[in-house]
C-alpha positions in Angstrom: -29.5 -15.9 31.7 -25.9 -15.5 32.9 -23.8 -18.6 33.3 -22.9 -19.6 36.9 -19.4 -18.6 37.8 -18.2 -22.2 38.1 -19.1 -23.0 34.4 -16.7 -22.2 31.6 -18.1 -20.8 28.4 -17.9 -23.7 25.8 -16.5 -21.3 23.1 -13.6 -20.4 25.5 -13.1 -24.1 26.2 -12.8 -24.7 22.4 -10.2 -22.0 22.1 -8.6 -23.0 25.4 -7.9 -26.5 24.1 -6.3 -25.3 21.0 -4.2 -22.5 22.6 -0.4 -22.9 22.6 -0.1 -20.2 25.3 -0.4 -21.5 28.9 -1.0 -18.0 30.1 -3.8 -17.4 27.7 -5.3 -20.8 28.5 -5.2 -20.0 32.2 -6.8 -16.6 31.7 -9.6 -18.0 29.6 -10.2 -20.9 32.0 -10.4 -18.6 35.0 -14.0 -18.3 36.4 -13.6 -14.5 36.4 -12.3 -14.3 32.8 -14.9 -11.6 32.1 -12.8 -9.0 34.0 -10.2 -9.2 31.3 -11.2 -6.5 28.8 -9.0 -7.3 25.9 -6.9 -10.3 24.7 -4.5 -9.8 21.8 -3.8 -12.8 19.6 -0.9 -12.8 17.2 -1.0 -14.9 14.0 2.3 -16.0 12.5 2.1 -16.7 8.7 3.0 -20.1 7.6 6.5 -20.0 6.2 5.7 -22.0 3.1 2.7 -19.7 2.3 4.2 -16.3 3.2 3.4 -13.2 1.1 6.2 -13.0 -1.5 5.9 -9.5 -3.0 3.5 -6.8 -4.3 2.4 -7.9 -7.8 0.9 -4.6 -8.9 -0.6 -1.3 -7.9 -3.8 -0.1 -9.6 -4.8 3.6 -9.9 -7.8 5.2 -11.4 -7.6 7.5 -14.4 -10.2 9.2 -16.5 -8.4 9.7 -19.9 -6.4 6.7 -21.1 -4.4 8.6 -23.8 -3.5 11.5 -21.4 -2.4 9.0 -18.7 -0.3 7.1 -21.3 1.3 10.4 -22.3 2.2 11.0 -18.7 3.3 7.5 -17.6 4.7 6.2 -20.9 5.8 9.6 -22.3 7.0 11.9 -19.5 8.0 9.1 -17.0 9.3 6.8 -19.7 7.7 3.6 -18.3 7.4 0.6 -20.5 3.9 -0.3 -21.5 3.1 -4.0 -21.5 0.1 -5.9 -22.9 -3.1 -6.3 -20.9 -5.1 -9.6 -21.0 -7.6 -9.7 -23.8 -10.4 -10.2 -21.3 -9.8 -6.7 -19.9 -12.4 -5.0 -22.1 -12.5 -1.8 -20.0 -10.0 1.1 -20.7 -6.6 1.2 -19.2 -2.9 0.4 -19.6 -0.3 -1.6 -17.8 3.3 -0.5 -17.2 6.3 -2.5 -15.9 8.4 -0.9 -13.3 11.2 -3.3 -12.4 9.5 -6.6 -11.3 6.3 -4.7 -10.5 3.3 -3.6 -12.6 1.3 -0.4 -12.5 -2.3 -0.8 -13.7 -4.1 2.3 -15.0 -7.8 1.7 -14.8 -10.2 3.9 -16.7 -13.1 5.3 -14.7 -15.8 7.8 -15.8 -15.0 10.2 -13.0 -11.8 10.9 -11.0 -11.7 10.3 -7.3 -11.1 13.1 -4.8 -7.5 13.9 -4.1 -6.2 11.9 -1.1 -2.8 11.3 0.6 -2.5 7.7 -0.5 0.2 7.2 -3.1 2.8 5.0 -4.7 6.5 5.7 -4.9 9.0 5.6 -7.7 12.7 5.3 -6.9 14.9 7.3 -9.3 18.7 7.6 -9.8 18.8 11.4 -9.6 16.0 12.9 -7.6 16.8 16.5 -8.5 16.9 15.8 -12.3 13.5 14.2 -12.0 12.1 17.2 -10.1 13.3 19.4 -13.0 11.7 17.0 -15.6 8.4 17.0 -13.7 8.3 20.8 -13.1 9.3 21.5 -16.7 6.2 19.5 -17.8 4.0 21.8 -15.8 3.5 19.7 -12.7 4.0 21.0 -9.1 6.7 19.4 -7.1 6.3 19.3 -3.3 9.4 18.4 -1.4 8.8 16.5 1.9 11.2 17.8 4.5 8.9 17.3 7.5 9.3 13.5 7.7 13.0 13.0 6.7 14.1 9.5 5.7 17.9 9.2 6.4 19.8 9.0 3.1 16.8 9.8 1.0 15.5 12.9 -0.8 11.9 12.8 -1.9 9.1 14.8 -3.5 5.5 14.4 -4.3 3.4 15.4 -7.3 0.0 14.7 -8.8 -0.5 13.0 -12.1 -3.0 14.5 -14.6 -5.9 12.7 -12.7 -4.8 13.9 -9.3 -3.2 10.7 -8.2 -0.4 11.4 -5.7 3.0 10.0 -6.8 6.1 10.1 -4.7 9.6 10.2 -6.1 12.6 9.0 -4.0 16.3 9.0 -4.6 19.5 8.9 -2.8 20.2 12.0 -0.7 22.5 14.3 -2.5 24.4 16.8 -0.2 22.7 18.0 2.9 19.2 18.8 1.8 
């Protein structure tokens, strides 16, 4: 049974009493509040509990030794120990303050556009390194980032990896 127009929904009253926005409080208290289709509420993080950084990125692989040859060998990333409780296959690599987790899975996932990005000092040198190892390099010129050159490639398991570096010349 619909509420009479002079009554206010108790849920709205609960929110109304706790709202710091006079405009939102007035809209919710109005007898005809149902005519408002959408209300956007913004949440501000608590300054003392704000997100500080990305701790790690995890990607799926199917062959640990092949992935280690790519990430540790070709890319030269530094492997770090994994916790002893991690009894499944994989490897961890430190990249600056961040960590890359390689997680062994029985099957690879379908190729997708999601990716992570590695920043390198000489983007064209890295393109040559990657190509000379037999991997296709795809330069992204469609969505230009000012001051940055970049390319994408796929690791041996089909994970998309972006490389970025300082723009050199007028590419």
